C-alpha positions as CSV (number, residue, x, y, z in Angstrom):
1,M,-35.4,-24.6,16.8
2,N,-32.6,-26.4,18.4
3,A,-31.3,-25.8,22.2
4,M,-28.6,-23.5,21.0
5,A,-30.9,-21.2,19.5
6,K,-32.9,-21.0,22.7
7,D,-30.2,-20.5,24.8
8,K,-28.3,-17.6,23.2
9,G,-28.9,-15.4,20.5
10,A,-29.1,-17.5,17.0
11,L,-28.7,-16.2,13.5
12,K,-30.0,-17.8,10.5
13,I,-27.3,-17.5,7.8
14,T,-28.1,-18.2,3.9
15,L,-25.6,-18.2,1.1
16,M,-27.3,-16.2,-1.7
17,R,-24.5,-15.8,-4.2
18,S,-21.7,-18.1,-5.5
19,T,-18.2,-17.7,-4.3
20,I,-16.9,-18.2,-7.9
21,G,-15.3,-15.1,-8.7
22,F,-14.4,-14.2,-5.5
23,D,-11.3,-14.5,-3.2
24,E,-10.3,-18.1,-2.4
25,R,-10.4,-17.0,1.2
26,Q,-14.0,-15.8,1.2
27,A,-15.0,-19.2,-0.2
28,R,-12.9,-20.9,2.9
29,V,-15.2,-18.5,5.2
30,V,-18.0,-19.6,3.5
31,E,-17.4,-23.2,4.0
32,G,-16.5,-22.3,7.6
33,L,-19.9,-21.1,8.2
34,G,-21.2,-24.4,6.9
35,L,-22.8,-23.4,3.9
36,R,-22.6,-25.9,1.0
37,R,-24.8,-24.3,-2.0
38,I,-26.7,-21.5,-2.9
39,R,-29.9,-21.1,-0.5
40,H,-28.6,-23.2,1.9
41,S,-29.1,-22.2,5.4
42,V,-27.5,-22.8,8.6
43,V,-28.4,-21.5,12.3
44,L,-25.2,-20.6,14.3
45,P,-24.9,-18.8,17.5
46,D,-24.5,-15.2,17.6
47,T,-21.0,-14.8,18.9
48,P,-18.4,-12.4,17.9
49,E,-16.6,-14.9,15.9
50,T,-19.7,-15.7,13.8
51,R,-20.2,-12.1,13.4
52,G,-16.6,-11.7,12.2
53,M,-17.2,-14.5,9.5
54,I,-20.4,-13.1,8.3
55,L,-18.7,-9.5,8.0
56,K,-16.2,-11.3,5.5
57,V,-18.8,-12.5,3.3
58,R,-21.4,-10.1,3.9
59,H,-22.0,-9.6,0.1
60,L,-22.6,-13.2,-0.4
61,V,-25.0,-14.0,2.6
62,T,-28.2,-13.0,4.2
63,V,-28.7,-13.0,8.0
64,E,-31.9,-13.4,9.9
65,T,-32.2,-12.7,13.6
66,E,-35.9,-13.6,14.3
67,F,-36.9,-16.7,12.5
């Protein structure tokens, strides 16, 4: 766990479905989150901006708060 995850709340976001067949904007949001391929995970700070991006692609990702 990195320092960012210890200081603030952190979210582990995992891409579970492909962006193929979905809107191009959703693919850009997934890329903006730092996700590269299916089952790839990233740890990001729990901010309103991150939550908003997750909300846009909630059908493609899973989110863990405790990891």
